[in-house]
C-alpha positions, 0 to 999 in steps of 0.5 A: 727834632734832634738827629740821633747819632749814638747809642745813648741818644738812641736809648733816650729816644726810645724812652721818650717814645714809650713815655709819649705813647702812654701819655697820648694813648693811655694805660697799656701793657708792656706787650702792647707798648712793645708792638706799638714802639717796634721794640723788644719786650725786654727793652720796653720792660726795662724802660717802663721799670725805670720810668716807674722808679722815677715816678713818671709812670705807675703800675696798675692792674686793670687789664684782663690777660688771655688766661683770665688773670689781670695783667700789669698795666703801665699808666702815665702820671700827670702830676709828676710836674706842672707848667705855670701859665700866664695868659695875657691874650686878652686886653681886659683881664689875664690868668695865671694857671697851673697845668699838669702834664696832660693839659688838666687845668688844676688851678687858675687865678684871674686878674683884671687889666685896666686901661690905666695899668702900667707894665709894672702894675700888670707884673705885680698882678701876675705875682699876686695871682701866682702867690694865691695859686701855688699849693704848699708844698710847691710841686715840681715845675717845668717852667713858665709859658706866657701866651700873648696876642701879639706878633713876636720876633723869635730872634729878639723876643720883642713884641712887635705888635699886640692887641694890648699896646702895653706889651708892644716893643717890650721883651715880655719874656725878660720881665717874666724871667725876673719874676721867676728867676730859676725857671725856664720861660717861653713866650708864645703867640696865643693862636699857636697855643690854641693850636697846640691845645688840640694835640691831646684831643686827636692825632692829626699831623696837619692842622690849621687852628683859626683862633678868633679873639680881638683879631684872628690868628692861626696856629699852623701844624705841619707834619706834627710840628708847629710852623711859625715861619722864618721870624716867628709870626706866621699865621696872622690870618686877620689881615688876609683880604676878602672880596667885597670888603672895603672897610679900613682895618686898624692896620691902615689897609682895607679889606682885612678879614678881621673887619668883617669876621670878629665879634667886634665887627659884628657888634659894631654893625649891629650898633652894639659895640657898647654892649660888647664892651660892657660884657664881662667877657666877649664870650658872654656877648657871643652867647647872646648872639647865639641865642638871638640867632636861634630865636630867628632875629633877622638882623643877627642872622644876616650879619652872622651869616655874612661873617660865615661867608667871609670865613669860608672864603678865607678857609678856601684859600687856606685849603688850597695853600695848605691842604690840611687834614682838618681846620679847627675854629675856636676862640671867643665865638666858639658858641656861634660856630656850630650854628654857622658851620654848614654856611662856612663849609658851603662858602668854602666849597663855592670859592675852592674847586679843590675844597670840593674834591677833598674831605677836609674836616672843618671842626668847631670847638666851644671851649673858652679862649683862655682855656685853649691858651692855657692848655696849649701852654702846657703842651708847649712847655711839655714839648720843650721839656721832652726835647731838651730836659727829659734826658736829665731825669735820672732813669738808668 
């Protein structure tokens, strides 16, 4: 967050505060906003009028005043601008989407990623999907956010490791900038974006989002800010070690969480790796497992419960390290998590005395992995715009 040093910056900060309050909390009267923001009614009224004039707010008459007359209410305008999102977190398909300012996915186009595809092929597919996506006339665009399942070096923009080898040792952002030369481009880890997808859902300043896909990533929010570490790749949870596990991971080491807690590992142990591969999406296979789990299939119950135990063990360590307000589980196993949430929490409590002493919320979410990445991408770009370009909107 920038330091505020002069009257102009104070004015901009107050405008951003009012804008964010209405975005997060919905339509309100100017009097309500003044109380929440700690500003005078006159200041809030001037700010709201300027934001209405700029098209960022609109006035609607929905609130009943104490005298029985309807009071003017200030509402957010979600379609003032959009973010173009490119979701490349999956190895077999990708998405190009258009997201408004409150995370609504307005349009999306899916494209396949084949084993034989080159980087140029994927870029061509992105360009083609985008051409089908954008309405006419073209709306105001904040920028392009790209979600990747990868370890990124923030200083160089280089993808160091990726679930899709096609992107390794590649500056993905530079190639996307060539496709969208006049737009700001952000490349972000998929787990970080999944974590950001929850910003509009509830106001939690300290959250861990465990994102299960081909691997297991973690979006870390500390004091309301996304934490990414010194070089940008904090949260690689899949390689944390769990007890009683001597399996070799793709990283070359033994005992990694991802070898026992991912859909890939579950399918392999059940002798169903080919079923997972043949599924249109990994979530389809998760639905199959959820159905068989509820129907009482012994092998499925035992294997899924084992994954729950090891997830709980990992969460115990995270709870001790971070002391978060909530831990969210999501991704391609979203439909399974409600079935094993209790097992996960009991396992966590068995490994951590502190977890037994505090009321940390463990929440599951069954929204699809690509939706989480797309919504989080919109939030990532909105935050960048609010911090860096919002002041350029002509207001006063």
